[in-house]
Structures are given as C-alpha cells and as structure tokens.
C-alpha positions in Angstrom: 44.8 8.3 -39.5 43.1 5.5 -41.5 40.8 2.3 -39.3 42.5 -0.8 -38.9 40.5 -3.1 -40.9 38.1 -5.4 -39.0 38.7 -9.4 -39.0 39.1 -11.0 -41.8 36.4 -14.1 -40.7 34.1 -10.8 -39.7 31.4 -9.6 -42.4 30.8 -5.6 -41.4 27.0 -4.9 -40.9 25.7 -2.4 -42.5 22.3 -0.8 -41.5 20.5 0.9 -44.6 17.2 3.4 -43.7 16.0 3.4 -46.7 15.4 1.1 -49.9 18.1 1.8 -52.8 19.1 1.0 -56.1 19.5 -3.0 -56.9 23.5 -1.7 -58.2 24.0 -0.3 -54.2 22.5 -3.3 -52.8 24.5 -5.7 -54.9 27.6 -3.8 -54.5 26.8 -3.6 -50.3 26.7 -7.1 -50.5 29.4 -7.8 -52.2 31.6 -7.0 -48.8 29.2 -6.6 -45.7 25.8 -7.8 -44.5 22.9 -5.7 -45.4 19.4 -4.3 -43.6 17.6 -2.0 -45.3 14.4 -0.7 -43.3 11.3 0.2 -45.5 12.1 4.2 -45.0 12.4 4.4 -40.9 12.8 8.1 -39.7 11.7 7.5 -36.3 14.9 8.5 -34.3 14.6 5.7 -32.0 13.6 3.0 -33.8 16.7 3.7 -35.9 18.8 3.8 -33.3 16.7 0.4 -32.2 17.5 -1.7 -35.3 21.3 -0.2 -35.0 22.2 -2.8 -32.0 24.8 -4.5 -33.6 25.8 -2.9 -37.2 29.1 -1.7 -37.7 27.6 1.5 -40.2 24.7 3.1 -40.4 23.8 4.4 -44.4 20.8 7.6 -43.4 19.2 10.1 -45.7 18.6 13.4 -45.1 15.0 12.5 -43.8 16.6 11.4 -40.5 17.9 13.8 -38.3 20.9 13.2 -36.4 21.0 15.5 -33.6 23.5 15.4 -30.7 21.1 12.7 -28.6 21.2 10.5 -31.4 24.7 9.9 -32.0 25.1 9.9 -28.0 22.6 7.1 -28.3 24.3 5.5 -31.2 25.3 1.8 -29.9 29.1 1.3 -29.7 29.0 -0.8 -32.7 28.8 1.7 -34.8 31.7 2.7 -36.4 30.9 4.5 -39.4 28.5 7.1 -40.3 26.6 7.7 -44.3 24.2 9.4 -45.5 22.9 8.8 -49.1 23.0 12.7 -50.3 25.3 16.1 -50.5 24.1 18.3 -48.0 24.1 17.4 -44.5 22.6 19.4 -42.4 21.0 17.3 -41.0 23.6 15.7 -38.8 25.1 17.6 -35.9 28.9 17.3 -36.8 29.9 18.8 -33.6 29.0 15.8 -32.3 29.8 13.8 -34.9 33.2 14.8 -33.9 33.2 14.7 -30.4 32.0 10.7 -30.8 35.0 10.0 -33.1 32.7 8.7 -35.6 34.2 9.6 -39.3 30.6 10.5 -41.8 30.9 10.4 -46.0 28.4 11.9 -47.7 27.7 11.6 -51.8 29.5 15.0 -54.0 29.9 15.4 -57.7 27.4 12.8 -58.9 24.3 15.0 -58.4 25.8 18.0 -59.8 24.5 18.2 -63.5 20.7 16.3 -62.6 20.5 19.0 -60.1 21.8 21.7 -62.1 19.2 20.3 -64.9 15.8 20.5 -62.3 17.5 24.2 -61.0 16.5 24.7 -65.0 13.3 23.0 -65.2 12.4 25.3 -61.8 13.2 28.6 -63.7 12.0 28.1 -67.1 8.4 26.2 -65.3 8.3 29.9 -63.2 8.9 32.5 -65.5 6.4 30.2 -68.2 3.7 29.8 -65.6 4.2 26.2 -66.5 2.1 24.6 -63.4 -0.8 27.0 -64.7 -1.1 25.8 -68.1 -0.9 22.3 -67.4 -3.8 22.9 -65.0 -5.5 25.0 -67.3 -5.0 22.0 -70.3 -5.6 19.0 -67.7 -8.5 20.3 -66.1 -10.5 21.2 -69.6 -10.0 25.0 -68.8 -8.0 25.6 -72.5 -10.6 27.9 -74.4 -8.2 28.3 -77.1 -5.1 30.9 -77.9 -5.7 34.2 -76.9 -3.1 37.8 -76.7 -2.9 37.6 -73.2 -3.1 34.1 -71.9 -0.6 33.0 -69.6 1.9 35.7 -69.8 5.4 34.8 -68.3 9.0 36.8 -68.2 11.5 36.0 -70.9 14.5 34.1 -69.9 16.9 34.6 -72.4 19.1 38.0 -71.8 18.4 38.6 -68.7 20.5 38.7 -65.5 21.0 35.3 -63.8 21.8 35.4 -60.1 23.9 32.0 -58.8 24.2 32.5 -54.5 26.6 29.7 -54.0 29.4 29.3 -56.8 30.4 25.3 -55.5 29.5 22.3 -58.4 26.0 22.6 -58.4 25.8 26.5 -59.0 28.7 26.6 -61.6 27.0 23.5 -63.5 24.0 26.3 -63.7 25.6 28.9 -64.7 27.0 26.6 -67.9 23.7 26.3 -68.7 22.9 30.0 -68.8 25.5 30.8 -71.2 22.9 28.8 -73.8 20.2 31.3 -73.0 22.5 34.6 -73.6 22.5 35.7 -70.1 24.4 37.2 -67.7 25.7 35.6 -64.7 26.2 37.3 -61.3 27.5 35.3 -58.5 30.0 36.0 -55.2 32.9 34.3 -54.1 34.5 34.2 -50.9 38.1 33.8 -52.5 37.8 34.8 -56.2 41.1 33.4 -56.9 40.3 29.5 -56.1 38.9 27.6 -57.9 38.7 27.4 -61.9 38.5 30.4 -63.8 34.8 32.3 -64.9 33.1 31.6 -67.9 33.3 34.9 -69.8 29.0 35.3 -69.0 30.3 35.3 -65.5 30.8 38.3 -63.7 31.5 38.6 -59.5 29.9 41.1 -57.3 31.2 42.0 -54.1 28.6 40.4 -51.8 25.4 37.7 -51.7 23.6 41.1 -51.3 24.3 42.6 -54.4 24.3 39.6 -56.4 20.4 39.2 -55.1 19.8 43.3 -55.8 20.7 43.0 -58.9 19.7 39.9 -60.8 16.8 39.1 -63.2 16.4 35.7 -61.9 18.5 34.3 -58.4 18.7 30.4 -58.2 20.1 29.6 -54.7 23.0 26.8 -54.0 24.0 27.9 -50.6 24.5 25.2 -48.3 22.0 25.5 -44.6 23.4 26.5 -41.5 22.8 28.8 -38.8 24.3 31.4 -40.8 22.4 30.8 -44.2 19.2 29.7 -42.2 16.3 31.8 -43.4 18.7 34.1 -45.7 16.0 35.2 -47.7 14.2 37.1 -45.4 11.1 40.0 -46.1 14.6 42.4 -45.9 16.6 40.6 -48.4 13.0 40.5 -50.8 12.3 43.6 -50.3 16.1 44.6 -51.9 15.2 42.7 -55.3 14.4 44.0 -58.7 10.8 43.7 -58.5 9.3 41.0 -60.6 12.0 38.9 -60.0 12.2 35.1 -59.8 13.2 33.0 -56.8 14.6 29.5 -57.4 15.4 27.1 -54.6 17.3 23.5 -55.2 19.7 23.2 -51.9 17.0 23.4 -48.7 14.0 24.6 -47.9 15.4 26.4 -44.5 17.2 28.7 -46.8 13.6 30.8 -47.2 11.7 32.2 -44.9 8.9 31.0 -46.5 5.9 33.4 -45.2 8.0 36.5 -46.9 8.5 34.7 -50.0 4.1 33.8 -50.2 4.1 37.6 -49.5 6.0 38.2 -52.0 4.6 36.7 -54.2 1.1 38.0 -53.4 2.5 41.2 -53.8 4.2 41.0 -57.0 7.7 42.1 -55.6 8.8 38.6 -56.5 7.1 37.5 -59.8 7.6 33.5 -59.3 8.7 31.2 -57.6 10.2 27.7 -58.7 11.2 25.3 -55.4 12.3 21.7 -54.8 12.9 21.9 -51.4 11.1 23.1 -48.6 10.8 24.0 -44.8 9.7 21.0 -42.9 9.7 18.2 -46.0 8.0 16.1 -46.7 5.4 18.1 -45.5 4.9 21.2 -47.4 3.2 24.4 -45.5 -0.2 25.7 -46.9 1.6 29.2 -47.1 3.7 28.5 -49.8 0.8 25.7 -51.5 -1.6 28.5 -51.7 1.0 31.1 -52.9 0.4 32.3 -56.2 2.9 31.7 -59.2 5.1 29.0 -58.3 6.1 25.7 -59.9 6.8 23.0 -57.0 8.7 19.9 -56.9 8.7 17.0 -54.3 13.0 17.5 -53.8 13.6 15.1 -57.0 17.0 17.7 -57.9 19.2 14.0 -57.8 16.3 11.6 -59.0 18.1 10.1 -62.4 19.3 6.9 -62.7 22.3 7.9 -63.0 22.7 10.2 -60.2 20.9 8.1 -57.1 23.5 4.9 -58.5 25.8 7.1 -58.6 25.4 8.4 -55.0 24.6 4.9 -53.3 27.8 3.6 -55.4 29.7 6.3 -54.0 29.1 5.5 -50.1 29.8 1.6 -51.1 32.8 2.3 -52.2 34.3 4.6 -49.3 32.4 1.8 -47.0 34.2 -1.0 -48.2 37.3 1.1 -48.0 36.9 2.3 -44.3 36.4 -1.8 -43.5 39.5 -2.2 -45.6 42.0 0.3 -44.0 41.9 2.2 -47.0 41.8 5.6 -47.7 37.8 7.2 -48.5 37.3 9.5 -51.1 34.3 11.7 -49.8 35.0 11.5 -46.2 33.7 15.0 -44.4 35.5 16.9 -42.2 33.5 17.5 -39.3 35.6 20.2 -37.6 34.8 22.8 -40.4 
C-alpha cells in the first residue's frame, strides 16, 4: 500500500545525520527542505533534531534501537539508511511503528568487491609490513627471505555469503585461476554458477576447505560471532581471512589468537566490532592488513547510494513505488 502524497504546497522536510555528496544534496533539495548534521551519532541529539521532520536519513553509525524508534517524533514518516547493511536498525520496531524503511543495494557491489581483493592481496603479500618498512627507512635491499607471503594464483577461495558482493568477488577470482567454494540455501535460485565456482553442503564445509575465506554474510543474531575459535580450528592451517561485511561476524579475540599461533596466516579487515574504535586486540595482532571501512568509498558508489535514497524518498512523498524498500517482516 503506497503512501498518500503530501499536500502540494508543503515540501517534505528531511534530516540527514551526515554530510553527503553534492549531487545527492542537490537532488534532495530539488523536492525537499534538507537539514544536514555534521556527523551526529548521539541518539538523543538526533531525536531532538527530528522534531518536525518527515524523513530521517541515517548511517550505520546511528544505532536505531527499539527505544530510538519508539521516541521518533510522529512527524517522521519514513526512515532511510545510507548503507546496504541494516544491522544497526531494529527491524521489528520499525515494522511495529509502520515506518517504511529504505537502504542502498546494488550501487556499491563492485566497489566493495574491489576492496575485498585489495584486502586479500594485501594480507597475502604482507602489504602493510612492506609499506611500513619502506616508509620508515628500514628497507636495506632485496633479500631471498624478506617479506615472503602466500601465493594467491591457483588457490581455493571460500566465499561465505553468495549475494551480489559475494558473486562479484567470485567473478574476480577467475582471473587468478582460483577455484571458488560457496554455499547456497537454495542452489537452484539466481544466476547459474560460473565454471570455477563449486557448491558445498554448508558454510562450515566451505570454511574447512578454503585457503582464503571472504566474508559476505549479513550480521544478525544467527551470524554474530560466527567465525569463532571453534570454527577457526577447523580451517586449513595458514588460511587467510578477509572481511568486508560487518566486524561482528568475527570473534576478534579468537582471530587474534589464531594469527599469533599461525593457524591463520593473515587477515584483511575493512570492518570491526565497535567501529570507529578498533580494539587493541586487532591492532596488535600480527599479519593484518586493515582499512577504515572504505568498501564503498568511490565517487560513483557513494553518489549512487545517495541518489538511490533520494529517488526513493521523492517517490515516497509523491505516492509512487520505491525501488529499495526493505521488507521489515523478514
């Protein structure tokens, strides 16, 4: 059921918690009165600024809890997140409130897949150590045993979570002559698998048979801390872990222990538990290639994310169908 259009004389009022690209701001201001905060994440201050607003655009830095949703002013008619993932949003509370909720799928797929490969290669070939050695003036010349890393070509890549981004990561693996393993709950759904991709019977089976593991699962109650000490112990000794999904998929202390013991050779991480703070547990762990959640940080992806939200918001206030409305009943 589509919303009734608002009165023609009243432009919708939209609050955004973070600055956005100029193209996005221009499109929003073409049909709405836009207020942009300077990176506000405190829930109470965001709620205070929502007074009289028709829509809220937040990011994954804003915890949209059940209490937050309950205290949203009644004027707020729609909620949007400048992200694909929405583990920061209490969907049950959003559904109970009857709020339409939109996110930004599709537009950041290729950018995030590229970052997954940067992390994979950087971790495998000890990129951070090499950069540090060079920049700190510790490099004294080529040596046969210096910064020896892991081969990528011809190895097995496990892709855990075979959605848009997982598939894009798998496509890139063909150029490295890699075999890709994955798991699908409904193997007959979606596009046919490429020749270099093979299905396994469970995520655990993929994990145990892979030289590299790239995480693309959504974060939920079921997947929180999924890569734990027990599962790490089943992995191939010297495997490498990459995560561009959500930090909460990994038990960071268990990963750090495995890095120190050598059970895990290296890790490439773009996401962390409790970000923007990164635990000393991870910062002090050896053989890590770390990035500050930049998976979608290209001009086209960030513009595309915002323009997708803007188009859906404009459609909502005109009483038209939206393209990226999240099914909050799932």
